[in-house]
C-alpha positions in Angstrom: -50.1 -14.3 -112.5 -49.2 -11.8 -109.9 -51.7 -9.2 -108.6 -49.3 -6.4 -109.4 -49.3 -7.1 -113.1 -53.1 -7.0 -113.2 -53.5 -4.0 -110.9 -50.9 -1.7 -112.3 -52.7 -0.9 -115.6 -55.9 -0.2 -113.7 -54.3 2.0 -111.0 -55.2 5.2 -112.8 -58.8 4.3 -112.6 -58.6 3.5 -108.9 -56.8 6.6 -107.7 -59.6 9.1 -108.2 -62.3 7.1 -106.3 -59.7 6.6 -103.5 -59.0 10.4 -103.4 -62.7 11.1 -103.3 -63.2 8.6 -100.4 -60.3 10.1 -98.5 -61.7 13.6 -99.0 -65.0 12.7 -97.4 -63.2 12.8 -94.0 -65.6 10.3 -92.7 -63.6 7.9 -90.5 -65.4 4.7 -91.7 -64.9 5.6 -95.4 -61.2 6.6 -94.8 -60.5 3.3 -93.0 -62.0 1.4 -95.9 -60.0 3.4 -98.5 -56.8 2.9 -96.6 -57.4 -0.8 -96.2 -58.0 -1.1 -99.9 -54.8 0.7 -100.7 -52.9 -1.4 -98.2 -54.3 -4.6 -99.7 -53.3 -3.6 -103.2 -49.7 -2.9 -102.1 -49.3 -6.0 -99.9 -50.8 -8.5 -102.5 -48.2 -7.3 -105.1 -45.2 -9.5 -104.8 -43.2 -7.7 -107.5 -43.5 -4.1 -106.1 -44.9 -2.7 -109.3 -48.0 -1.2 -107.6 -45.8 0.7 -105.1 -43.8 2.1 -108.0 -46.9 2.9 -110.0 -48.3 4.8 -107.0 -45.4 7.3 -106.9 -46.9 9.8 -109.4 -50.1 9.9 -107.3 -48.5 10.6 -104.0 -49.2 14.4 -104.4 -52.9 13.6 -104.6 -53.1 11.1 -101.7 -50.5 12.1 -99.1 -51.9 15.6 -98.1 -55.2 14.0 -97.1 -53.4 11.3 -95.1 -51.3 13.9 -93.5 -54.4 15.4 -91.8 -55.1 12.1 -90.1 -51.7 10.7 -89.3 -51.8 12.0 -85.8 -55.3 10.8 -85.2 -54.7 7.8 -83.0 -57.0 6.4 -80.3 -55.4 6.9 -76.9 -56.8 4.5 -74.3 -53.9 4.6 -71.9 -54.3 1.3 -69.9 -57.3 -0.1 -71.7 -57.3 -2.2 -74.9 -58.7 -0.6 -78.0 -60.4 -3.2 -80.2 -60.3 -0.9 -83.2 -56.5 -1.4 -83.4 -56.9 -5.1 -83.4 -59.5 -5.0 -86.2 -57.3 -2.5 -88.2 -59.8 0.3 -87.9 -57.6 3.0 -86.3 -56.9 5.7 -88.9 -53.6 6.8 -87.4 -52.3 3.2 -87.2 -53.3 2.5 -90.8 -51.4 5.5 -92.1 -48.3 4.7 -90.2 
């Protein structure tokens, strides 16, 4: 059974904790919340989770909009946070 068919009915229960986590504005918590959201969407092969998230965009996107330009600028050095998927700006884009 696909992950999307199991996740879609429970999505309403997951959105509020995700919103609370994003509202903390703590970088470590935001990264974890975005990784969970990304994992839910990528594991769904049918696309039902993405479609089911549409009504919740108004709750999640304004918070993400605050952090979309927050990228680590290292110029000529390598940022290991990008490799470990811990850069907030990179996760949002």
